[in-house]
C-alpha positions in Angstrom: 166.3 22.6 105.7 163.3 23.3 107.9 165.1 26.2 109.5 165.6 27.7 106.0 161.9 27.3 105.2 160.9 28.9 108.5 163.4 31.7 108.0 162.1 32.5 104.5 158.4 32.4 105.8 159.2 34.7 108.7 161.1 37.3 106.6 158.4 37.1 103.9 155.5 37.7 106.3 157.3 40.6 108.0 158.0 42.3 104.7 154.5 41.8 103.5 153.0 43.2 106.7 155.0 46.4 106.2 154.3 46.7 102.5 150.6 45.9 102.6 150.0 47.8 105.8 151.6 51.0 104.4 150.0 50.5 101.0 153.4 50.5 99.3 153.3 50.5 95.5 153.4 47.1 93.7 156.5 46.6 91.5 154.4 45.4 88.5 151.8 48.2 88.7 153.2 51.0 90.9 150.3 53.3 90.3 147.9 50.8 91.9 148.6 51.9 95.4 150.0 55.0 97.1 152.1 54.8 100.2 150.9 56.6 103.4 154.1 58.7 103.3 156.6 59.3 100.5 159.4 56.8 100.0 163.0 57.8 100.3 164.5 58.4 96.8 167.7 56.3 96.3 169.2 59.2 94.3 169.0 61.5 97.3 170.2 59.0 99.8 173.3 59.6 102.0 176.3 57.4 101.2 175.7 54.9 103.9 172.1 54.3 102.8 173.0 54.4 99.1 175.4 51.5 99.6 172.6 49.4 101.1 170.1 50.5 98.5 172.7 49.5 95.7 173.2 46.1 97.3 169.5 45.5 97.5 168.8 46.6 93.9 171.7 44.4 92.6 170.4 41.4 94.5 167.0 41.8 92.9 168.3 42.9 89.5 166.3 46.1 89.6 167.2 49.7 88.9 166.2 50.7 92.4 165.4 48.8 95.6 161.9 47.5 96.0 159.5 49.9 97.8 159.4 48.0 101.1 163.2 48.4 101.4 163.0 52.1 100.4 160.5 52.5 103.2 162.9 50.9 105.7 165.5 53.3 104.5 164.0 55.9 106.8 166.1 54.2 109.5 169.4 53.1 107.9 170.5 51.0 110.9 167.3 49.1 110.9 167.5 48.6 107.1 171.1 47.4 107.3 170.2 44.8 109.9 167.0 43.7 108.2 168.6 43.5 104.8 171.3 41.3 106.2 168.7 38.9 107.6 166.7 39.0 104.3 169.8 38.4 102.2 170.8 35.5 104.5 167.3 34.0 104.4 167.3 33.9 100.6 170.9 32.7 100.2 171.5 29.4 98.5 172.1 26.6 101.1 170.1 23.4 101.3 167.4 25.2 99.3 168.3 27.3 96.3 167.1 30.9 95.8 164.4 29.9 93.3 162.9 27.4 95.7 162.9 30.1 98.4 161.2 32.6 96.2 158.5 29.9 95.4 158.1 29.4 99.2 157.8 33.2 99.7 155.2 33.4 96.9 153.2 30.6 98.6 153.5 32.4 101.9 152.4 35.6 100.3 149.4 33.9 98.6 148.3 32.3 101.9 148.7 35.6 103.7 146.7 37.4 100.9 149.5 39.9 100.4 149.1 41.8 97.1 152.6 43.2 97.5 154.2 39.9 98.4 152.5 38.0 95.5 153.6 40.7 93.0 157.1 40.9 94.4 157.9 37.2 94.8 156.2 36.2 91.5 158.5 38.7 89.8 161.5 37.2 91.5 160.6 33.6 90.9 160.0 34.4 87.2 163.3 36.2 86.9 165.1 33.2 88.5 163.5 30.8 86.0 160.1 29.7 87.2 158.2 28.2 84.3 154.5 28.5 83.6 154.1 24.8 84.5 156.1 25.1 87.7 154.0 28.2 88.7 150.8 26.2 88.0 152.1 23.4 90.2 153.0 25.8 93.0 149.6 27.4 93.0 147.9 24.0 93.0 149.9 23.0 96.1 149.1 26.3 97.8 145.4 25.9 97.0 145.3 22.2 98.2 147.0 22.9 101.5 145.0 26.0 102.2 141.9 23.9 101.6 143.0 21.0 103.7 144.0 23.4 106.5 140.6 25.3 106.5 138.7 21.9 106.6 140.9 20.7 109.4 140.4 23.9 111.3 136.7 24.0 110.8 136.4 20.4 112.1 138.8 21.2 115.0 141.0 18.3 114.1 144.1 17.6 116.1 147.4 16.8 114.4 148.0 13.2 113.5 151.6 13.2 114.8 153.5 14.5 117.8 156.1 17.0 116.5 158.3 16.2 119.4 158.5 12.6 118.4 161.5 11.3 116.4 159.7 8.2 115.2 
């Protein structure tokens, strides 16, 4: 289970870094930001790229792939590999996809990623996240960010040895 959590966090932070760094448009308010370069249009994509774009759009139940994946479409080989890793990270295993989207939302909030919060909130809502569950998730993120900042400010050492099994 911890591997899945780490995998989701890693993929999420990497996607957010690209999306926020390049000012890719938010899915809920696309006019809020303009990308540094135009995004590839799925309608004009060659067949190999179109197949990946279609898979991504289907996975997210959208009429086109999210902006971050359209950006990656500039290099179809890279997109194919990265999409495979992303799809695997968010596959149902020990944790289901909704739980993974909530984790991605938490990672996006902690990383202060406008794109990631917008994207993963949309996904979590689409997969059934209720208002109450959203409130609880935000409370947990707020609490642990607070505790972490206090511990960092006080230069506290961890209370356990992560190498220990007991």
